[in-house]
N, C-alpha and C positions, 0 to 999 in steps of 0.2 A: 427460590433464589438463595445463593450462597451468602453466608454472613458477610457483612460489610468488612472489607479488608482493613479499614481504619481501626477495627476492633480486634485485629489479629493478635496483638500482644496481650490484650486482655484475655483472649481465649487461651493463649499459651500459659498464662499464669493460672487460670482456672483449672487447666488440665494438669499442670505441674510439669516442670522440666528436670527435676532431680529425683533420685530414688526415694520411694516411700512404700510402706506396706500396703496402703490403700490402692496405690496405682498398680502394684504387682497383682493384687487380687482382681482389680478391674480388668487388667490386661489378660488374665487367665480366662476371663469370661468372654472376651471379644473374639470375633471370628477371624482366624488367620491360618495360613498354612497352604501347602500345595494341593491338598485334597479338598479344599473348601468349595462348596457349591455356592456361588454368588447369585443372589436373587434380589429383585427390586424390593426395597424397604429394609433390607438387612443392614447392619452396621459392621464394618470391618476396620482393621488397622492397616494403614498404607504407609510404606516408606517410599517417598518420592525419589525417583532416580534421575529424571530429566524433564524438560519442557517439551510438549508436543507441538506439532505443526499447526494445530487449531487453537493454541493458546493456553491449554490446561497443563498442569503438572501431571506427570504420569508415573505410576508405580505398579509393580507386579503383585497380584494377590490371587491365590487359587488358580494359577495357570492362565489368568487373564490380566490384561492391562486395565488399570482403573485410572480414569482421567478426571481431574478435579480442578475447577477454576480457582484462581487466586492462591493456590499452594505454591511451594517452591522446592527445587531439588535439595536433598539433604534433610528435609523436614519429615517428621512422622506425625500422623494425625488419625483421629477417629473420623470415619467417613460414612455417610448414609448413601446407599446405592439408589440411584434414581432411575437408571435404565440399563439394560443388558442387551448387547447386540453382538452375536458371533463371539469373537475372541476379545471383545472390548466392553468395558462397563463405564458408565459415567456416574460420578458421585458428587455429593455436597459436603463441604467441610463442616464438621460438627465441633471438634475441639482439637487444637494442636497439643501434641505431647512432647515433641522435640522441635524447637524453632531453628531456623537457619540464620546465621550471622550475616547473610547476604541479602536479607530482606530489609527494605527501607520503608519509611512512611511515604505513601503516595502523595504527589504534589497536588493532584486535582481532587476537589471535594466531591466530584461525581463518580470517582473511581469505585468500582464495585457494583454500580448500577448501570452506568453508561457502557455500551459495548464497543466504543471506539478504541479503547486501549485495554489490553489484557495483562501487561507486564510492568505496570508502574511500581509494583511492590518489589521488583528486583533491582538491585543496584546495576548501573549501566554496564560495567565490565562483565557482570554475570549474564546480562542480556546478550552481549557479543559472543560470549563463550557458547551459550545455548544455540545461537543462530549458526555458529560454525558447526556445531554437532548436527543440527537439522540438515544442513547442506551435505555433510559427510554421509549421513544416514541415507539421504535420498539417492546419492550417487553410488553408494555401496550396493544398493538394490539392483543397479544395472551394471555392476562389476567395474565401476571406475574407481580406481584405488584412492583410499583416503589420504595418503601422503601428498596427493596433488592438491588438496584443499588447504589453503592458507588460513590463518586466523582472521576472523571477520574484522572489517574496518568500519568505524563509525566516526561521527563528528560531535564534538561537545561544545557547548551544552546541548543535550538532546531534547531541546524544548523550542517552541516558537519557530519551527522550521517550515511548517506546512503552509503553502501559499494558495491552496484551493480548498474551498469549503462546500460541503453538501449537507444541509440540515433539513429535517423533515418536520411536518406539522402533524400533531396528534391531539388527542383530547385527554383530559384528566379531571374527573369529577365534574364533567360538563363544561369545562373551560378549555380553550385552546392552549397547547404547549408547543414550544419550538425547540428542537434539539436533535438528539441522535437516538437510534434504536438501542434498546437494551441488548445485552449479549444473547444471541440466538434469535433476535427479531422480537416480534410481539409489540409491546407497548413502547411509546416514545418517552425518553427521559429528558425533561426540560434542562437545558444547559445554560448556566450563567457564566461559566468560564471554560476555557479549553487550553491548557498550557502547551499543547503541541501545535496549535494553530498560531499563525501570525496574528499579533494583537489587532491589526486592522480588520481581519476577518471576524474576530470576536466582536469588535465594535460595530461592524455592519450587522451582525446577527442581533445584537442588543438594540440597534436602531430600528430594525423591523419589529421587534417585540414592543418597543416603546410606541411605535406608530400603529399598532394593531387596530385600535379603535378608529384612528383617522383613515385607515384603509377601507373601512366600512364594508360594503357589499362584496368587495373583491376577496375578502378573507374566506368566503364560502368556497371559492374555487381554488384556493392555494393548497398545494401539496408540499411545498418546501421552499428553501432559499439556497441559491448558489452564489458564491462570491469568489473572486480572484484578486489577489494583491500582487503588485510588482515589488519584489524585495528591494530593488535599487531605487526606484522612483517613489515608492510609497503609494502609487495610484491604485484605486479600487474600482472594479466593475461589479455590479450586483444584478442578479437575475431572480425574479419571482417565478417559481415553477407552478403553472396553473393547469387545471384539467381541461380548460376550454380557452378559446381565443377571447381576450378581453375586448370589450367595447371601447369606442373612442373616448367616451366620458370616463370610463374606468381607468384607461391609460393616463389621462390627465390627472385623475385622482391619485394614482400611484406616484407620479412625478411630484405633485405638490406635497404628498405626505412624507416623502423620503429625501427629497433633494438637499435640504439643509441639515440633515441629521447625521450624515456619514462623512467624516473627514477624508479629503483627497478623492472624493467620488468623481469619476470621469464618465461613467456610463450606467444607464439603467436598462435592463432588458426583460422581456417576457419569454420564459422558457416553456415550451409545450410539453406537458407531462400527463398523458392519459392516466386515468385512475388505476387501472389494472396493469401498470407497467413499472419498470424501474424509473426512478426520478428523472434520469437523463436519457430515457429511451428516445431514439430518433435524433437526439442532439441538435434540436432546432431552436434557435433563439432569434427573436425579433427586437430590434432596437426601439426603445421608448424615448430615450433622451441621451444626448452626448455621443460618445463613440463606443464601439463594441469591444475595444481591446485596451489593455494596459501596456505601457512602455517599459520594457524590461531590458536588462543588460547582463550578460553572463560571460565572464572571462574576456571582455573586450568586444563581444559580438552583441549587437542590438536586436531586439525582437519586439514585434507587436503581437501580443498574446491575447487572442479572443477568449471570452468567458469559458467556452466549452471545449477549447482546443486540447489535443493530446500534447502535453508539455510537462516535463518533470516538475514535481511539486515540492521537492526538498531543496529550498533555496540555499541552505547552509552547505549541503553536500554536493550540489551540482558542479561547481567549478572543479573540485577535486575529482569527481567522477569522470568528467570530461578529460582531465589530464591522464587518468588511469586508462581510459579507453584509447586515447592516442598513443600512449606508451605501449600498450599491448598490441595494437594494430600495426604500429610502426610503419606508416605509409611514407612513400617518397614522392617527389614532385612528378614522377613519371607513372605512378600507380593510378589505376582506375579502381574506385571503391564503390561497391553496390550496398545500398541500405534499404531494405524493405521496412515497412511500418514507420516511415519517417516523420509522420505528423506534420507540424508546421516548420520543421527544420531545426529543432532544438539541438540535435547532434550534427545534422548534415552540414551546417555551415562551418562548424569547427573542423569537421573532416575535410571540407573543401579547402580550407586555408592550409592544410598540411599535406594535400595530395594533388595529383594532376587533374582528376575529374571525379565527381561523385554522381552516381545515378541513384536517385532517391525515389522510392515508391511510397505514395501516400494515398489517403482516402480522397475521393472526389470532393468531399465537403471541405477539405483542408488544403487542396492544391493551390488555390488562389492566395491564401495566407502564406503558404510556404514560399511561393514566388515573390510575394511582396517583401518578405523578410530577406530574401536574397538580394533584391534590389536595394533595400534599406542599407545593406552593408556593401553594396557594389561588388558582390560576389557573382562572377559570371561562369565559373566552372562547376556549377551544381545544377543539375537538371532534375526536375520533379515530374513524375508521371503518376497518373491514377489508373493503374491496371494491375493485373495479376503479377505477383513477383517473379514467377518463372518466365512469363512473357517479357517482363522488363529486362531480365537477364539476357534473353535472346536479342533484344534491341541494343543493350549495352555492348554486346559482342561486336556490333558493327563498328564500334570505335576502337576495338582492340581487345586483347585478353583481359579478363577480370583477375586482378592480383589479390585484392583484399575484399572482405565483406564484413560489415558490422550488422549484427542481427539483434533486435530487441523486440520480439513479438509480444502481443498481449497474452493474457493468461492462458489461452488455448494452445499457445505454442506455435511452432513454425508451420507454414503452409506445407501440405503434403508434396513431396517431390523436390522441395527446395534444397536440402542437403546434396542430393544427387545432381541437381542442376548446377549447383556451385562447383562441384567437383568436375563436371563435364565442361564448365566454362573456364577451367584452369585456375581457379582460386587456390592460392597456396597458404593463405593465412585467414582465419576466421575468428572474430571476437564476438561472443554471444553474451548479452546481458539478460539473464533469466529473471522473471518476475514472480513465478509460481513454482513451487518445488516439484509437483508432478510433471509439469511441462519441461522444467529444467532437466530432470533425469531422462525423460523420453527424448528430448532433442539432443542432449549430449550423446546418448547412445546412438541416435540416428547419424550424427556427424561422424562418430567413431566407425560405424559400419561402412561409411563411404570413403574411409581412408584418411580422415582427419584425426591426427593423434592429439589427444587432450594433453596439453602441456602444463596448464595451471588453472586452478579454480579459486577465485577470490570472492568470498562472501562479503557483501556490502550492506550496511544497515542504513537504508533510506527511510525506514519507518520505525524509529525508536518507540519504545513503550508498547509495541505490538509484536506478534509472532511472525509477521511478514518479513521476508528477507530476500534480497536480490543476490545474484551471484554473477561475476564476470568470468566467463570461460574463454581461455585462449587455446586455440587449436590450429595446427598447421600440418602440411603434408611433408613427409620425408624426415 
């Protein structure tokens, strides 16, 4: 494990930041240079040039890139090599030799052990600069020109923005712990605070921990805790992820143990989570008490958001993001807009208010919630379908030509054939919200091959304190 970033400045002082005879002698013995053979266990000096897409700081040594957690661009450090793969090595910070003025004290006491955040040691403007560079690098690889990429946009303060929580159960010295995985997986770090989470989610996590003994035999089946808070109403729904279906008496036990411990709680659910799967595999939740959703409002549109729904989780940035999407798409009252991967209508209903008709494609498990949200707002020009996006386009064409498309696929990217289908449907303007850099580059290139000219790329920071970055791509024909 890397040294705790809270001790970074102590490491810098121990290594020295000014010229000294001892340091020069030490540096002459350290491995560096273009002809160096890097091997596991050796120590090298690295001058970090940038932050990488997986969260580490990266610098060149011996013809390879060396990636080190919790370092920063502009820093120089002595590093122990942990692994070497092809043209890349991964290392561990041993001692800082030159510190960066853009490093700050992390706000979270778990930073350096918990894997949820990787960049809390960077001041926020530096995070935005690095995310801009990540998007530019990804698009450069597919020959989309860097000048098209604008500086990244974020929202401050970059804390307490996340409205959805997924925490896991682990063990430490024979006792249960509740928190997040360490960087790279493995053991679970017990979390007492989380400054990127909405405080109500942290309170819900603390309530489950406090009720652990009262939950009795249920705890043996628990894999984690899932919570969602509505930023506007403050309502909370909580789910216990279990490896098996709870018995009736166990369900009553859960309700009695948690009902009065969580402020603004409106629903308790049981989430099915088989032991050898992701915590939310199957995305199935059964109601134990109350109702399965929170009441949320975003830029004047109301939503009932179920616990496991696909819905944007950055409450602070979402209104501004919607405004940027509408500005980039520029729909009129006569335009038909198609939207694959619509979820429960988090973007669809705003698109409907600005356009003639929206054809939204969603998962079968979310189509009922999407229609319910449309009725909640008395929006009648938004149709939801649970089908293949390309087939949905064919159905949409029965109402007239498709003029606009808003695309925000999951991490795997666009469905095969969708860029071509959009071109054949007559789309003249496409706005694409990318969530993962590899898919962003691949999908932007696919749009360009089908005749959509990339006009602008706007990096957007919806996950502060991490290396994750979104990008809004505007493309049009002609």
